[in-house]
Phi, psi and omega in degrees: 000332185287326176293324179295314178301315178300311181304318180294316182297315180301321181291327179286322180293326178284001178099009173276191178215152174292144176272167177296313180305311175308312178299319176295326178290317189292319184299352183248357186298156175206188185062207191290341177304333184292334178283334171293327180292319182296318180302312183298319187287320178286332172294314179298322183292315186293332180285323187265320190256334185092185190249007175281151180259135177258128178254137171232161180219163184222164166236135177268091187284344180202115199241134172082175179055038178279132183286347180286154181246040174311122189303334190258348195268126180287344181271351185292141175289345178282349180240153180253105179228177179268010184296143183297147170239121179201155175286182177306126175289173186275168177309318184293320174300314181299320182291314184295325173294325181295315183299322180286322174301318179297317182293339181276353176104000184287145174262349184221135180235120188252130177261122188244133175233138175281163185111161180295322174200167179279147178282127172288152192104219185307317181301307187291317174303324177296314176302314184295318176298321175298320187291316179298321178290322181297321181293328187264343186245358180222172175257352179292149180266123179278141171228165180224152175220096191242016180087202182289120179227163176259181187294321177307312178290324173302319183295311177307307179305315182297314183289336174282342175121008173294129181264320188229144179240122183260128180200107181281147170278340179078306186210189176282153175306319186289342181255350193304323182286351168282342186258320189207130169242007185268353166212163181269148181305326183289334174301320174294318182293320174301325180296318180295323186291313181295321177296326176294320180302323180286352183093008175277153169281155179237131173255111188211126175209228189190191176229143186246152179097023177275351192111000183289158175274159179297322173308315185291328172295321170300314181297324172302310183300322176291329175295309172308312176301317180296319179289347180052049182291168184271320182216151189228113178267132175250128183239153180238138193293131170245092187302122186257139176293131182103346175270168176298338183256014178303140179076003179275153171212096190250005185214142185259167177298316181295323175298322180298316183295314178301322181291319180304307183304317183294319173296327172299316178293328181275325186238062193297333184258004186268147167294127172241112188247140177264124185242241186307145172082356184292326179295314181290314188271331179264337176046245184288350183259021178301321181296339181289347181300332175277335168295327181276000174114002178281150180242007177196179175199160174274138182241146186091206183276159175259201186289306178232010175232158185265146174264188177282154172305138178308328177298330178294314180287330174290317175304316178304303180308315180295319180294333181276352176079023188264154185253134178267128175301138179281169184301325189275351183279135177239140170287000000 
């Protein structure tokens, strides 16, 4: 198996691609072969993306009361959780959090809102004002995740100075109905398409440990490859009390790492960042994400759960001898 993995890695580095059949085989490997997979993923990452680490941070700018019924989400109105509920924060709050993210070393800052989509008018205008201020007064790159949007909204965001739009597919098309039934998978795909049409970069990934199969993880990766997204955030389920997935535990640390490596082989030239759930699911193996092919991670808190103090993540990166990309560096 190691020779096969090495041959696939050589082909990818030479400009070829892994096939779906090969990816399905790799998605099931175990034992010592998994370390050969990590080595291959690390080689591919360094060839295409380099050895610098990209940090990102977010603000939960509008929380709770989401009409969608995503099985994992603490902000869904269909669940009873302790997640905070509040309307869109003011411009000053969005800006001050961007400034703090910049001080913590992040090169990208995401404004995230709950709900199916952002309201045109005052809500969208307020976000655009905050983005323009972030652009003029900091070096950090602003991004937004405002739900399902149309081309008009994407164009407004682009003109305000948003560089990247974040919109996850969450899981494979074949498994989506087990996760969410309040909107169709194609609506998420279309949002990716219209944001690209507007000239925005697209950050699009998903969450693992929802009950999906290894084959469905491959399926989502192939969809992301077809859509040619720019960066891929990978999350791992942190089950929240009150959601439909409360109490579940569907993924191990080594399974997380194997999934990261698999995505590096399928999406060799993309930025792959490890975000929500890494502390709970990877535990003592958090530092291994970079050996497995990740090129970035989220620093600070998540939407409704806390992350590690930034100082701990910086210590981890220092101990690994890794260099963090500055705000002005572009791939």
